[in-house]
mmCIF file of the N, C-alpha and C atoms, coordinates in Angstrom:
data_MODEL
# 
_entry.id   MODEL 
# 
loop_
_atom_site.group_PDB 
_atom_site.id 
_atom_site.type_symbol 
_atom_site.label_atom_id 
_atom_site.label_alt_id 
_atom_site.label_comp_id 
_atom_site.label_asym_id 
_atom_site.label_entity_id 
_atom_site.label_seq_id 
_atom_site.pdbx_PDB_ins_code 
_atom_site.Cartn_x 
_atom_site.Cartn_y 
_atom_site.Cartn_z 
_atom_site.occupancy 
_atom_site.B_iso_or_equiv 
_atom_site.pdbx_formal_charge 
_atom_site.auth_seq_id 
_atom_site.auth_comp_id 
_atom_site.auth_asym_id 
_atom_site.auth_atom_id 
_atom_site.pdbx_PDB_model_num 
ATOM 1   N N  . MET A 1 1  ? -13.291 -17.286 17.684 1.00 0.00 ? 1  MET A N  1 
ATOM 2   C CA . MET A 1 1  ? -12.815 -18.558 18.186 1.00 0.00 ? 1  MET A CA 1 
ATOM 3   C C  . MET A 1 1  ? -13.206 -19.660 17.210 1.00 0.00 ? 1  MET A C  1 
ATOM 4   N N  . ASN A 1 2  ? -12.283 -20.527 16.923 1.00 0.00 ? 2  ASN A N  1 
ATOM 5   C CA . ASN A 1 2  ? -12.532 -21.651 16.024 1.00 0.00 ? 2  ASN A CA 1 
ATOM 6   C C  . ASN A 1 2  ? -12.717 -22.921 16.843 1.00 0.00 ? 2  ASN A C  1 
ATOM 7   N N  . LEU A 1 3  ? -13.540 -23.816 16.343 1.00 0.00 ? 3  LEU A N  1 
ATOM 8   C CA . LEU A 1 3  ? -13.773 -25.072 17.046 1.00 0.00 ? 3  LEU A CA 1 
ATOM 9   C C  . LEU A 1 3  ? -12.673 -26.076 16.780 1.00 0.00 ? 3  LEU A C  1 
ATOM 10  N N  . ASP A 1 4  ? -11.927 -25.902 15.716 1.00 0.00 ? 4  ASP A N  1 
ATOM 11  C CA . ASP A 1 4  ? -10.855 -26.805 15.352 1.00 0.00 ? 4  ASP A CA 1 
ATOM 12  C C  . ASP A 1 4  ? -9.594  -26.427 16.138 1.00 0.00 ? 4  ASP A C  1 
ATOM 13  N N  . PRO A 1 5  ? -9.046  -27.358 16.940 1.00 0.00 ? 5  PRO A N  1 
ATOM 14  C CA . PRO A 1 5  ? -7.854  -27.041 17.752 1.00 0.00 ? 5  PRO A CA 1 
ATOM 15  C C  . PRO A 1 5  ? -6.660  -26.568 16.916 1.00 0.00 ? 5  PRO A C  1 
ATOM 16  N N  . PHE A 1 6  ? -6.526  -27.060 15.681 1.00 0.00 ? 6  PHE A N  1 
ATOM 17  C CA . PHE A 1 6  ? -5.437  -26.612 14.824 1.00 0.00 ? 6  PHE A CA 1 
ATOM 18  C C  . PHE A 1 6  ? -5.518  -25.110 14.591 1.00 0.00 ? 6  PHE A C  1 
ATOM 19  N N  . TYR A 1 7  ? -6.721  -24.630 14.267 1.00 0.00 ? 7  TYR A N  1 
ATOM 20  C CA . TYR A 1 7  ? -6.890  -23.206 13.995 1.00 0.00 ? 7  TYR A CA 1 
ATOM 21  C C  . TYR A 1 7  ? -6.743  -22.370 15.258 1.00 0.00 ? 7  TYR A C  1 
ATOM 22  N N  . GLU A 1 8  ? -7.135  -22.913 16.394 1.00 0.00 ? 8  GLU A N  1 
ATOM 23  C CA . GLU A 1 8  ? -6.953  -22.191 17.664 1.00 0.00 ? 8  GLU A CA 1 
ATOM 24  C C  . GLU A 1 8  ? -5.461  -21.946 17.905 1.00 0.00 ? 8  GLU A C  1 
ATOM 25  N N  . GLU A 1 9  ? -4.658  -22.994 17.727 1.00 0.00 ? 9  GLU A N  1 
ATOM 26  C CA . GLU A 1 9  ? -3.217  -22.868 17.939 1.00 0.00 ? 9  GLU A CA 1 
ATOM 27  C C  . GLU A 1 9  ? -2.589  -21.969 16.875 1.00 0.00 ? 9  GLU A C  1 
ATOM 28  N N  . LEU A 1 10 ? -3.002  -22.142 15.635 1.00 0.00 ? 10 LEU A N  1 
ATOM 29  C CA . LEU A 1 10 ? -2.483  -21.320 14.543 1.00 0.00 ? 10 LEU A CA 1 
ATOM 30  C C  . LEU A 1 10 ? -2.812  -19.847 14.777 1.00 0.00 ? 10 LEU A C  1 
ATOM 31  N N  . GLU A 1 11 ? -4.021  -19.562 15.223 1.00 0.00 ? 11 GLU A N  1 
ATOM 32  C CA . GLU A 1 11 ? -4.423  -18.177 15.481 1.00 0.00 ? 11 GLU A CA 1 
ATOM 33  C C  . GLU A 1 11 ? -3.564  -17.555 16.576 1.00 0.00 ? 11 GLU A C  1 
ATOM 34  N N  . THR A 1 12 ? -3.273  -18.309 17.623 1.00 0.00 ? 12 THR A N  1 
ATOM 35  C CA . THR A 1 12 ? -2.426  -17.812 18.708 1.00 0.00 ? 12 THR A CA 1 
ATOM 36  C C  . THR A 1 12 ? -1.035  -17.474 18.201 1.00 0.00 ? 12 THR A C  1 
ATOM 37  N N  . VAL A 1 13 ? -0.445  -18.363 17.416 1.00 0.00 ? 13 VAL A N  1 
ATOM 38  C CA . VAL A 1 13 ? 0.900   -18.131 16.876 1.00 0.00 ? 13 VAL A CA 1 
ATOM 39  C C  . VAL A 1 13 ? 0.896   -16.948 15.915 1.00 0.00 ? 13 VAL A C  1 
ATOM 40  N N  . LEU A 1 14 ? -0.102  -16.876 15.053 1.00 0.00 ? 14 LEU A N  1 
ATOM 41  C CA . LEU A 1 14 ? -0.167  -15.778 14.095 1.00 0.00 ? 14 LEU A CA 1 
ATOM 42  C C  . LEU A 1 14 ? -0.336  -14.423 14.783 1.00 0.00 ? 14 LEU A C  1 
ATOM 43  N N  . LYS A 1 15 ? -1.169  -14.362 15.806 1.00 0.00 ? 15 LYS A N  1 
ATOM 44  C CA . LYS A 1 15 ? -1.364  -13.098 16.515 1.00 0.00 ? 15 LYS A CA 1 
ATOM 45  C C  . LYS A 1 15 ? -0.047  -12.594 17.106 1.00 0.00 ? 15 LYS A C  1 
ATOM 46  N N  . GLU A 1 16 ? 0.761   -13.502 17.622 1.00 0.00 ? 16 GLU A N  1 
ATOM 47  C CA . GLU A 1 16 ? 2.070   -13.121 18.156 1.00 0.00 ? 16 GLU A CA 1 
ATOM 48  C C  . GLU A 1 16 ? 3.003   -12.676 17.034 1.00 0.00 ? 16 GLU A C  1 
ATOM 49  N N  . SER A 1 17 ? 2.966   -13.374 15.910 1.00 0.00 ? 17 SER A N  1 
ATOM 50  C CA . SER A 1 17 ? 3.859   -13.065 14.789 1.00 0.00 ? 17 SER A CA 1 
ATOM 51  C C  . SER A 1 17 ? 3.453   -11.790 14.062 1.00 0.00 ? 17 SER A C  1 
ATOM 52  N N  . LEU A 1 18 ? 2.166   -11.527 13.980 1.00 0.00 ? 18 LEU A N  1 
ATOM 53  C CA . LEU A 1 18 ? 1.694   -10.366 13.226 1.00 0.00 ? 18 LEU A CA 1 
ATOM 54  C C  . LEU A 1 18 ? 2.127   -9.052  13.862 1.00 0.00 ? 18 LEU A C  1 
ATOM 55  N N  . THR A 1 19 ? 2.446   -9.066  15.133 1.00 0.00 ? 19 THR A N  1 
ATOM 56  C CA . THR A 1 19 ? 2.916   -7.834  15.774 1.00 0.00 ? 19 THR A CA 1 
ATOM 57  C C  . THR A 1 19 ? 4.280   -7.424  15.229 1.00 0.00 ? 19 THR A C  1 
ATOM 58  N N  . LEU A 1 20 ? 4.979   -8.340  14.569 1.00 0.00 ? 20 LEU A N  1 
ATOM 59  C CA . LEU A 1 20 ? 6.295   -8.043  13.998 1.00 0.00 ? 20 LEU A CA 1 
ATOM 60  C C  . LEU A 1 20 ? 6.195   -7.355  12.638 1.00 0.00 ? 20 LEU A C  1 
ATOM 61  N N  . LEU A 1 21 ? 5.036   -7.406  12.012 1.00 0.00 ? 21 LEU A N  1 
ATOM 62  C CA . LEU A 1 21 ? 4.859   -6.799  10.694 1.00 0.00 ? 21 LEU A CA 1 
ATOM 63  C C  . LEU A 1 21 ? 4.601   -5.298  10.816 1.00 0.00 ? 21 LEU A C  1 
ATOM 64  N N  . PRO A 1 22 ? 5.027   -4.550  9.819  1.00 0.00 ? 22 PRO A N  1 
ATOM 65  C CA . PRO A 1 22 ? 4.724   -3.114  9.838  1.00 0.00 ? 22 PRO A CA 1 
ATOM 66  C C  . PRO A 1 22 ? 3.226   -2.878  9.663  1.00 0.00 ? 22 PRO A C  1 
ATOM 67  N N  . VAL A 1 23 ? 2.743   -1.815  10.245 1.00 0.00 ? 23 VAL A N  1 
ATOM 68  C CA . VAL A 1 23 ? 1.324   -1.471  10.145 1.00 0.00 ? 23 VAL A CA 1 
ATOM 69  C C  . VAL A 1 23 ? 1.082   -0.736  8.831  1.00 0.00 ? 23 VAL A C  1 
ATOM 70  N N  . GLY A 1 24 ? -0.036  -1.030  8.200  1.00 0.00 ? 24 GLY A N  1 
ATOM 71  C CA . GLY A 1 24 ? -0.407  -0.352  6.965  1.00 0.00 ? 24 GLY A CA 1 
ATOM 72  C C  . GLY A 1 24 ? 0.103   -1.081  5.737  1.00 0.00 ? 24 GLY A C  1 
ATOM 73  N N  . GLY A 1 25 ? -0.046  -0.445  4.619  1.00 0.00 ? 25 GLY A N  1 
ATOM 74  C CA . GLY A 1 25 ? 0.405   -1.025  3.361  1.00 0.00 ? 25 GLY A CA 1 
ATOM 75  C C  . GLY A 1 25 ? -0.686  -1.827  2.686  1.00 0.00 ? 25 GLY A C  1 
ATOM 76  N N  . ASN A 1 26 ? -0.275  -2.738  1.840  1.00 0.00 ? 26 ASN A N  1 
ATOM 77  C CA . ASN A 1 26 ? -1.190  -3.578  1.079  1.00 0.00 ? 26 ASN A CA 1 
ATOM 78  C C  . ASN A 1 26 ? -0.798  -5.034  1.232  1.00 0.00 ? 26 ASN A C  1 
ATOM 79  N N  . VAL A 1 27 ? -1.799  -5.898  1.376  1.00 0.00 ? 27 VAL A N  1 
ATOM 80  C CA . VAL A 1 27 ? -1.566  -7.332  1.501  1.00 0.00 ? 27 VAL A CA 1 
ATOM 81  C C  . VAL A 1 27 ? -2.503  -8.046  0.548  1.00 0.00 ? 27 VAL A C  1 
ATOM 82  N N  . LEU A 1 28 ? -1.981  -9.012  -0.192 1.00 0.00 ? 28 LEU A N  1 
ATOM 83  C CA . LEU A 1 28 ? -2.782  -9.831  -1.091 1.00 0.00 ? 28 LEU A CA 1 
ATOM 84  C C  . LEU A 1 28 ? -2.874  -11.234 -0.507 1.00 0.00 ? 28 LEU A C  1 
ATOM 85  N N  . ASP A 1 29 ? -4.077  -11.664 -0.175 1.00 0.00 ? 29 ASP A N  1 
ATOM 86  C CA . ASP A 1 29 ? -4.325  -13.007 0.361  1.00 0.00 ? 29 ASP A CA 1 
ATOM 87  C C  . ASP A 1 29 ? -4.870  -13.859 -0.784 1.00 0.00 ? 29 ASP A C  1 
ATOM 88  N N  . ILE A 1 30 ? -3.960  -14.606 -1.422 1.00 0.00 ? 30 ILE A N  1 
ATOM 89  C CA . ILE A 1 30 ? -4.331  -15.450 -2.559 1.00 0.00 ? 30 ILE A CA 1 
ATOM 90  C C  . ILE A 1 30 ? -4.918  -16.754 -2.034 1.00 0.00 ? 30 ILE A C  1 
ATOM 91  N N  . CYS A 1 31 ? -6.021  -17.177 -2.629 1.00 0.00 ? 31 CYS A N  1 
ATOM 92  C CA . CYS A 1 31 ? -6.775  -18.354 -2.164 1.00 0.00 ? 31 CYS A CA 1 
ATOM 93  C C  . CYS A 1 31 ? -7.260  -18.119 -0.741 1.00 0.00 ? 31 CYS A C  1 
ATOM 94  N N  . CYS A 1 32 ? -7.950  -17.014 -0.536 1.00 0.00 ? 32 CYS A N  1 
ATOM 95  C CA . CYS A 1 32 ? -8.373  -16.591 0.798  1.00 0.00 ? 32 CYS A CA 1 
ATOM 96  C C  . CYS A 1 32 ? -9.439  -17.490 1.406  1.00 0.00 ? 32 CYS A C  1 
ATOM 97  N N  . GLY A 1 33 ? -10.043 -18.342 0.606  1.00 0.00 ? 33 GLY A N  1 
ATOM 98  C CA . GLY A 1 33 ? -11.068 -19.233 1.143  1.00 0.00 ? 33 GLY A CA 1 
ATOM 99  C C  . GLY A 1 33 ? -12.226 -18.436 1.713  1.00 0.00 ? 33 GLY A C  1 
ATOM 100 N N  . LYS A 1 34 ? -12.613 -18.761 2.926  1.00 0.00 ? 34 LYS A N  1 
ATOM 101 C CA . LYS A 1 34 ? -13.731 -18.078 3.579  1.00 0.00 ? 34 LYS A CA 1 
ATOM 102 C C  . LYS A 1 34 ? -13.288 -16.836 4.336  1.00 0.00 ? 34 LYS A C  1 
ATOM 103 N N  . GLY A 1 35 ? -12.009 -16.466 4.207  1.00 0.00 ? 35 GLY A N  1 
ATOM 104 C CA . GLY A 1 35 ? -11.525 -15.194 4.730  1.00 0.00 ? 35 GLY A CA 1 
ATOM 105 C C  . GLY A 1 35 ? -11.027 -15.181 6.165  1.00 0.00 ? 35 GLY A C  1 
ATOM 106 N N  . TRP A 1 36 ? -10.780 -16.350 6.746  1.00 0.00 ? 36 TRP A N  1 
ATOM 107 C CA . TRP A 1 36 ? -10.305 -16.400 8.134  1.00 0.00 ? 36 TRP A CA 1 
ATOM 108 C C  . TRP A 1 36 ? -9.014  -15.600 8.304  1.00 0.00 ? 36 TRP A C  1 
ATOM 109 N N  . LEU A 1 37 ? -8.001  -15.907 7.495  1.00 0.00 ? 37 LEU A N  1 
ATOM 110 C CA . LEU A 1 37 ? -6.723  -15.197 7.594  1.00 0.00 ? 37 LEU A CA 1 
ATOM 111 C C  . LEU A 1 37 ? -6.869  -13.752 7.125  1.00 0.00 ? 37 LEU A C  1 
ATOM 112 N N  . THR A 1 38 ? -7.705  -13.524 6.139  1.00 0.00 ? 38 THR A N  1 
ATOM 113 C CA . THR A 1 38 ? -7.929  -12.168 5.640  1.00 0.00 ? 38 THR A CA 1 
ATOM 114 C C  . THR A 1 38 ? -8.419  -11.256 6.757  1.00 0.00 ? 38 THR A C  1 
ATOM 115 N N  . ARG A 1 39 ? -9.396  -11.731 7.534  1.00 0.00 ? 39 ARG A N  1 
ATOM 116 C CA . ARG A 1 39 ? -9.928  -10.942 8.658  1.00 0.00 ? 39 ARG A CA 1 
ATOM 117 C C  . ARG A 1 39 ? -8.879  -10.757 9.746  1.00 0.00 ? 39 ARG A C  1 
ATOM 118 N N  . LEU A 1 40 ? -8.107  -11.804 10.020 1.00 0.00 ? 40 LEU A N  1 
ATOM 119 C CA . LEU A 1 40 ? -7.054  -11.712 11.035 1.00 0.00 ? 40 LEU A CA 1 
ATOM 120 C C  . LEU A 1 40 ? -6.020  -10.666 10.628 1.00 0.00 ? 40 LEU A C  1 
ATOM 121 N N  . LEU A 1 41 ? -5.606  -10.684 9.368  1.00 0.00 ? 41 LEU A N  1 
ATOM 122 C CA . LEU A 1 41 ? -4.641  -9.697  8.883  1.00 0.00 ? 41 LEU A CA 1 
ATOM 123 C C  . LEU A 1 41 ? -5.212  -8.283  8.983  1.00 0.00 ? 41 LEU A C  1 
ATOM 124 N N  . PHE A 1 42 ? -6.459  -8.113  8.598  1.00 0.00 ? 42 PHE A N  1 
ATOM 125 C CA . PHE A 1 42 ? -7.085  -6.792  8.651  1.00 0.00 ? 42 PHE A CA 1 
ATOM 126 C C  . PHE A 1 42 ? -7.091  -6.254  10.085 1.00 0.00 ? 42 PHE A C  1 
ATOM 127 N N  . ASN A 1 43 ? -7.411  -7.109  11.030 1.00 0.00 ? 43 ASN A N  1 
ATOM 128 C CA . ASN A 1 43 ? -7.491  -6.681  12.429 1.00 0.00 ? 43 ASN A CA 1 
ATOM 129 C C  . ASN A 1 43 ? -6.136  -6.350  13.044 1.00 0.00 ? 43 ASN A C  1 
ATOM 130 N N  . TYR A 1 44 ? -5.095  -7.064  12.646 1.00 0.00 ? 44 TYR A N  1 
ATOM 131 C CA . TYR A 1 44 ? -3.807  -6.895  13.317 1.00 0.00 ? 44 TYR A CA 1 
ATOM 132 C C  . TYR A 1 44 ? -2.800  -6.052  12.556 1.00 0.00 ? 44 TYR A C  1 
ATOM 133 N N  . VAL A 1 45 ? -2.880  -6.034  11.238 1.00 0.00 ? 45 VAL A N  1 
ATOM 134 C CA . VAL A 1 45 ? -1.887  -5.300  10.453 1.00 0.00 ? 45 VAL A CA 1 
ATOM 135 C C  . VAL A 1 45 ? -2.437  -3.939  10.029 1.00 0.00 ? 45 VAL A C  1 
ATOM 136 N N  . ARG A 1 46 ? -3.745  -3.790  10.063 1.00 0.00 ? 46 ARG A N  1 
ATOM 137 C CA . ARG A 1 46 ? -4.394  -2.534  9.662  1.00 0.00 ? 46 ARG A CA 1 
ATOM 138 C C  . ARG A 1 46 ? -3.912  -2.090  8.287  1.00 0.00 ? 46 ARG A C  1 
ATOM 139 N N  . ALA A 1 47 ? -3.909  -3.053  7.369  1.00 0.00 ? 47 ALA A N  1 
ATOM 140 C CA . ALA A 1 47 ? -3.487  -2.784  6.002  1.00 0.00 ? 47 ALA A CA 1 
ATOM 141 C C  . ALA A 1 47 ? -4.693  -2.869  5.079  1.00 0.00 ? 47 ALA A C  1 
ATOM 142 N N  . ASN A 1 48 ? -4.492  -2.503  3.847  1.00 0.00 ? 48 ASN A N  1 
ATOM 143 C CA . ASN A 1 48 ? -5.485  -2.756  2.811  1.00 0.00 ? 48 ASN A CA 1 
ATOM 144 C C  . ASN A 1 48 ? -5.334  -4.220  2.419  1.00 0.00 ? 48 ASN A C  1 
ATOM 145 N N  . ILE A 1 49 ? -6.336  -5.022  2.712  1.00 0.00 ? 49 ILE A N  1 
ATOM 146 C CA . ILE A 1 49 ? -6.256  -6.455  2.453  1.00 0.00 ? 49 ILE A CA 1 
ATOM 147 C C  . ILE A 1 49 ? -7.113  -6.780  1.232  1.00 0.00 ? 49 ILE A C  1 
ATOM 148 N N  . ILE A 1 50 ? -6.514  -7.494  0.295  1.00 0.00 ? 50 ILE A N  1 
ATOM 149 C CA . ILE A 1 50 ? -7.245  -7.957  -0.873 1.00 0.00 ? 50 ILE A CA 1 
ATOM 150 C C  . ILE A 1 50 ? -7.235  -9.476  -0.825 1.00 0.00 ? 50 ILE A C  1 
ATOM 151 N N  . GLY A 1 51 ? -8.426  -10.054 -0.710 1.00 0.00 ? 51 GLY A N  1 
ATOM 152 C CA . GLY A 1 51 ? -8.552  -11.504 -0.709 1.00 0.00 ? 51 GLY A CA 1 
ATOM 153 C C  . GLY A 1 51 ? -9.144  -11.968 -2.017 1.00 0.00 ? 51 GLY A C  1 
ATOM 154 N N  . ILE A 1 52 ? -8.514  -12.962 -2.637 1.00 0.00 ? 52 ILE A N  1 
ATOM 155 C CA . ILE A 1 52 ? -9.035  -13.509 -3.887 1.00 0.00 ? 52 ILE A CA 1 
ATOM 156 C C  . ILE A 1 52 ? -9.155  -15.029 -3.758 1.00 0.00 ? 52 ILE A C  1 
ATOM 157 N N  . ASP A 1 53 ? -10.181 -15.561 -4.390 1.00 0.00 ? 53 ASP A N  1 
ATOM 158 C CA . ASP A 1 53 ? -10.390 -17.007 -4.394 1.00 0.00 ? 53 ASP A CA 1 
ATOM 159 C C  . ASP A 1 53 ? -11.202 -17.345 -5.642 1.00 0.00 ? 53 ASP A C  1 
ATOM 160 N N  . LYS A 1 54 ? -10.958 -18.509 -6.223 1.00 0.00 ? 54 LYS A N  1 
ATOM 161 C CA . LYS A 1 54 ? -11.688 -18.875 -7.443 1.00 0.00 ? 54 LYS A CA 1 
ATOM 162 C C  . LYS A 1 54 ? -13.072 -19.431 -7.149 1.00 0.00 ? 54 LYS A C  1 
ATOM 163 N N  . ASP A 1 55 ? -13.336 -19.810 -5.906 1.00 0.00 ? 55 ASP A N  1 
ATOM 164 C CA . ASP A 1 55 ? -14.623 -20.389 -5.531 1.00 0.00 ? 55 ASP A CA 1 
ATOM 165 C C  . ASP A 1 55 ? -15.580 -19.293 -5.064 1.00 0.00 ? 55 ASP A C  1 
ATOM 166 N N  . GLU A 1 56 ? -16.627 -19.063 -5.842 1.00 0.00 ? 56 GLU A N  1 
ATOM 167 C CA . GLU A 1 56 ? -17.574 -17.986 -5.516 1.00 0.00 ? 56 GLU A CA 1 
ATOM 168 C C  . GLU A 1 56 ? -18.293 -18.232 -4.193 1.00 0.00 ? 56 GLU A C  1 
ATOM 169 N N  . VAL A 1 57 ? -18.504 -19.493 -3.819 1.00 0.00 ? 57 VAL A N  1 
ATOM 170 C CA . VAL A 1 57 ? -19.142 -19.805 -2.539 1.00 0.00 ? 57 VAL A CA 1 
ATOM 171 C C  . VAL A 1 57 ? -18.250 -19.318 -1.395 1.00 0.00 ? 57 VAL A C  1 
ATOM 172 N N  . ASN A 1 58 ? -16.941 -19.533 -1.512 1.00 0.00 ? 58 ASN A N  1 
ATOM 173 C CA . ASN A 1 58 ? -16.009 -19.035 -0.493 1.00 0.00 ? 58 ASN A CA 1 
ATOM 174 C C  . ASN A 1 58 ? -16.057 -17.518 -0.407 1.00 0.00 ? 58 ASN A C  1 
ATOM 175 N N  . ILE A 1 59 ? -16.068 -16.856 -1.548 1.00 0.00 ? 59 ILE A N  1 
ATOM 176 C CA . ILE A 1 59 ? -16.115 -15.391 -1.565 1.00 0.00 ? 59 ILE A CA 1 
ATOM 177 C C  . ILE A 1 59 ? -17.404 -14.897 -0.926 1.00 0.00 ? 59 ILE A C  1 
ATOM 178 N N  . ASP A 1 60 ? -18.524 -15.543 -1.247 1.00 0.00 ? 60 ASP A N  1 
ATOM 179 C CA . ASP A 1 60 ? -19.802 -15.151 -0.643 1.00 0.00 ? 60 ASP A CA 1 
ATOM 180 C C  . ASP A 1 60 ? -19.767 -15.330 0.871  1.00 0.00 ? 60 ASP A C  1 
ATOM 181 N N  . ASP A 1 61 ? -19.224 -16.467 1.341  1.00 0.00 ? 61 ASP A N  1 
ATOM 182 C CA . ASP A 1 61 ? -19.101 -16.697 2.787  1.00 0.00 ? 61 ASP A CA 1 
ATOM 183 C C  . ASP A 1 61 ? -18.197 -15.662 3.433  1.00 0.00 ? 61 ASP A C  1 
ATOM 184 N N  . CYS A 1 62 ? -17.117 -15.332 2.760  1.00 0.00 ? 62 CYS A N  1 
ATOM 185 C CA . CYS A 1 62 ? -16.177 -14.329 3.274  1.00 0.00 ? 62 CYS A CA 1 
ATOM 186 C C  . CYS A 1 62 ? -16.886 -12.984 3.436  1.00 0.00 ? 62 CYS A C  1 
ATOM 187 N N  . CYS A 1 63 ? -17.655 -12.599 2.453  1.00 0.00 ? 63 CYS A N  1 
ATOM 188 C CA . CYS A 1 63 ? -18.378 -11.321 2.526  1.00 0.00 ? 63 CYS A CA 1 
ATOM 189 C C  . CYS A 1 63 ? -19.383 -11.309 3.661  1.00 0.00 ? 63 CYS A C  1 
ATOM 190 N N  . VAL A 1 64 ? -20.073 -12.422 3.879  1.00 0.00 ? 64 VAL A N  1 
ATOM 191 C CA . VAL A 1 64 ? -21.050 -12.507 4.964  1.00 0.00 ? 64 VAL A CA 1 
ATOM 192 C C  . VAL A 1 64 ? -20.355 -12.383 6.314  1.00 0.00 ? 64 VAL A C  1 
ATOM 193 N N  . LYS A 1 65 ? -19.211 -13.051 6.468  1.00 0.00 ? 65 LYS A N  1 
ATOM 194 C CA . LYS A 1 65 ? -18.492 -13.038 7.744  1.00 0.00 ? 65 LYS A CA 1 
ATOM 195 C C  . LYS A 1 65 ? -17.694 -11.760 7.958  1.00 0.00 ? 65 LYS A C  1 
ATOM 196 N N  . ALA A 1 66 ? -17.592 -10.937 6.934  1.00 0.00 ? 66 ALA A N  1 
ATOM 197 C CA . ALA A 1 66 ? -16.756 -9.738  7.022  1.00 0.00 ? 66 ALA A CA 1 
ATOM 198 C C  . ALA A 1 66 ? -17.342 -8.679  7.933  1.00 0.00 ? 66 ALA A C  1 
ATOM 199 N N  . GLY A 1 67 ? -18.620 -8.748  8.208  1.00 0.00 ? 67 GLY A N  1 
ATOM 200 C CA . GLY A 1 67 ? -19.223 -7.746  9.078  1.00 0.00 ? 67 GLY A CA 1 
ATOM 201 C C  . GLY A 1 67 ? -19.115 -6.359  8.473  1.00 0.00 ? 67 GLY A C  1 
ATOM 202 N N  . ASN A 1 68 ? -18.482 -5.445  9.189  1.00 0.00 ? 68 ASN A N  1 
ATOM 203 C CA . ASN A 1 68 ? -18.373 -4.067  8.703  1.00 0.00 ? 68 ASN A CA 1 
ATOM 204 C C  . ASN A 1 68 ? -17.030 -3.780  8.031  1.00 0.00 ? 68 ASN A C  1 
ATOM 205 N N  . PHE A 1 69 ? -16.291 -4.812  7.659  1.00 0.00 ? 69 PHE A N  1 
ATOM 206 C CA . PHE A 1 69 ? -15.039 -4.601  6.945  1.00 0.00 ? 69 PHE A CA 1 
ATOM 207 C C  . PHE A 1 69 ? -15.343 -4.041  5.566  1.00 0.00 ? 69 PHE A C  1 
ATOM 208 N N  . PRO A 1 70 ? -14.438 -3.242  5.016  1.00 0.00 ? 70 PRO A N  1 
ATOM 209 C CA . PRO A 1 70 ? -14.662 -2.711  3.662  1.00 0.00 ? 70 PRO A CA 1 
ATOM 210 C C  . PRO A 1 70 ? -14.559 -3.833  2.623  1.00 0.00 ? 70 PRO A C  1 
ATOM 211 N N  . ILE A 1 71 ? -15.634 -4.045  1.930  1.00 0.00 ? 71 ILE A N  1 
ATOM 212 C CA . ILE A 1 71 ? -15.688 -5.142  0.946  1.00 0.00 ? 71 ILE A CA 1 
ATOM 213 C C  . ILE A 1 71 ? -16.026 -4.562  -0.416 1.00 0.00 ? 71 ILE A C  1 
ATOM 214 N N  . ILE A 1 72 ? -15.274 -4.986  -1.420 1.00 0.00 ? 72 ILE A N  1 
ATOM 215 C CA . ILE A 1 72 ? -15.574 -4.674  -2.819 1.00 0.00 ? 72 ILE A CA 1 
ATOM 216 C C  . ILE A 1 72 ? -15.655 -6.010  -3.524 1.00 0.00 ? 72 ILE A C  1 
ATOM 217 N N  . SER A 1 73 ? -16.759 -6.282  -4.148 1.00 0.00 ? 73 SER A N  1 
ATOM 218 C CA . SER A 1 73 ? -16.870 -7.571  -4.837 1.00 0.00 ? 73 SER A CA 1 
ATOM 219 C C  . SER A 1 73 ? -17.096 -7.367  -6.313 1.00 0.00 ? 73 SER A C  1 
# 
């Protein structure tokens, strides 16, 4: 759950839309930031997700928030 109402609404819309995508495959999340969308895609599309970002602080935060997701850094 996000504290920002924009992200709450966006997450609801994306969850509904992601059911339309095929399961599996590969997804590249360019400018993944802290990995919010990357984690959402991993949970709903069950694909191989590759997140890239030029900011190492964002990548570090993404790895911390990833929990038990497969991470290669």
